C-alpha positions, 0 to 999 in steps of 0.5 A: 083626333081627326085631322082635316085631310087625314085618312081614319083612324081604321080601315073601313072594315073595322069601323061598325056604324057608329063610326058613321053617324060618329066620325070623330075618334077621342083618344085618352090615356089611362091606368092598366087599372082604370082601363079596366074599372071602365072597361067592369063598368061598361060590361056591368052596364051592359053597353060599349065602353064609347057609349059609357064615355059618352053617358057619363059626358053628358051627365056631368057638370062643368062650371063657368070660372065665375060659377066654380068662384061663386060655388067656392064662396057659397062653400066657404060661407056653408063652412062658417056658418057650420063652424058657428054652429059647432060652438053654439052646440058646444054651449048647449050641450054645456048647458044641457039643463037650461030652457034656453039651450033646449030652445036654441037645439031645436033651432040647431036642428033646424038651421042643420036641415036647413044647411042640407038642403043648400049642401049639393047632393050627391049622384049616385051615379057620380064618379065618386066610386 
């Protein structure tokens, strides 16, 4: 961590051109497996590890406390809707021969599509995996 008046973390001959434009050093503790994984990802992307981390942080969404609470409530409501839909689907499957069941199933499909549009999409560049 850089402190006012502290000497730079590396001698001038060990600092590359990026050190002049990005003078702040941030340290992160990792397990050996995490370190190897990050370095493998950086190598596969053809960038230095620091560039990979900067890019990942630039893409990362952060939540304010109120926004996180709203998101939790939204997820809870979507979950409740999903539970209700499962109950309706169970009824429709029990009464497959009835004309009403066919209509209900059609509505369930439309609702399922609408819920899918509400759900946060999985970003292929996300940290998951």
